[in-house]
C-alpha positions in Angstrom: 98.9 152.3 104.5 96.2 153.6 106.9 93.5 151.8 104.9 95.4 148.5 105.0 96.1 148.7 108.7 92.4 149.5 109.3 91.4 146.5 107.3 93.8 144.2 109.1 92.7 145.4 112.5 89.0 145.1 111.6 89.5 141.6 110.1 91.5 140.5 113.1 88.7 141.7 115.4 86.1 139.9 113.4 88.2 136.7 113.3 89.0 136.6 117.0 85.4 137.3 118.1 84.0 134.9 115.5 86.3 132.1 116.6 85.4 132.8 120.2 81.7 132.6 119.5 82.2 129.4 117.5 84.4 127.5 120.0 83.1 128.9 123.3 79.6 130.2 122.9 78.9 130.1 126.6 82.0 132.2 127.5 81.1 134.7 124.8 77.5 134.9 125.9 78.5 135.6 129.5 81.0 138.2 128.4 78.5 140.0 126.1 75.6 139.5 128.5 73.7 137.7 125.8 71.5 134.6 126.1 73.5 131.4 125.5 71.8 130.2 122.4 74.5 127.9 121.2 73.5 127.4 117.6 72.9 131.0 116.9 76.2 132.0 118.5 77.9 129.3 116.4 76.2 130.8 113.3 77.1 134.4 114.3 80.7 133.3 114.8 81.1 131.7 111.4 79.5 134.8 109.8 82.0 137.0 111.5 84.9 134.7 110.5 83.7 135.0 106.9 83.6 138.8 107.0 87.1 138.8 108.5 88.5 136.5 105.8 86.8 138.5 103.0 88.4 141.7 104.4 91.8 140.0 104.3 91.2 138.5 100.8 90.4 142.0 99.5 94.0 143.0 100.3 95.4 140.4 98.0 92.7 139.9 95.3 91.7 142.8 93.2 88.7 141.0 91.7 85.6 141.7 93.7 83.7 138.7 92.3 86.5 136.3 93.3 86.6 137.8 96.8 82.8 137.6 97.3 82.7 134.0 96.0 85.6 132.9 98.2 84.1 134.6 101.2 80.7 133.1 100.6 82.2 129.7 100.0 84.1 129.7 103.4 81.2 131.2 105.3 78.5 129.0 103.9 80.6 125.9 104.3 81.2 126.7 107.9 77.5 127.4 108.3 76.7 124.0 106.8 79.1 122.3 109.2 77.3 124.2 112.1 74.0 122.8 111.0 75.4 119.3 110.7 77.0 119.4 114.2 74.1 121.2 115.8 71.3 118.9 114.4 70.4 117.8 117.9 69.5 121.5 118.7 66.7 121.8 116.2 66.3 122.8 112.6 65.6 120.5 109.7 67.7 117.5 108.8 68.1 118.9 105.2 69.6 122.2 106.3 73.2 121.1 106.3 73.2 119.4 103.0 71.2 122.1 101.2 73.8 124.6 102.5 76.5 122.1 101.4 75.1 122.0 97.9 75.2 125.8 97.7 78.9 125.6 98.7 79.6 123.1 95.9 77.8 125.4 93.4 79.9 128.3 94.7 83.1 126.4 94.5 82.4 125.6 90.9 81.6 129.3 90.2 84.8 130.4 91.9 86.9 127.9 89.9 85.3 129.2 86.6 86.0 132.8 87.7 89.6 132.1 88.6 90.2 130.2 85.3 88.7 133.2 83.5 91.0 135.6 85.4 94.1 133.5 84.6 93.1 133.7 80.9 93.3 137.5 81.2 96.9 137.5 82.5 99.5 139.1 80.2 101.9 136.5 78.7 
């Protein structure tokens, strides 16, 4: 029980801070005494969201490959959205769709993995 509670508390912390960084980068930067670099705070936020979600997923899924693929899929997709929405802040125009293609590839790999795991279920 101690381990599960620790995972939930850690995940909640990552999710709350990650969402804060994503939706209010200026507020987070002021609180943390960091420079307000909006795009990097957006990215840091979605990476923290991804870690929090992976921690929670590990409580339900026992397959580490499925957890990692799902966590990467969510995190990378949110990262791609950041690059799409933050294009006016710099970077390359191709960043968001290259990241998006990686998400499509990862979604396909996750689907194959989940199908393989269903095939291993006892009748």
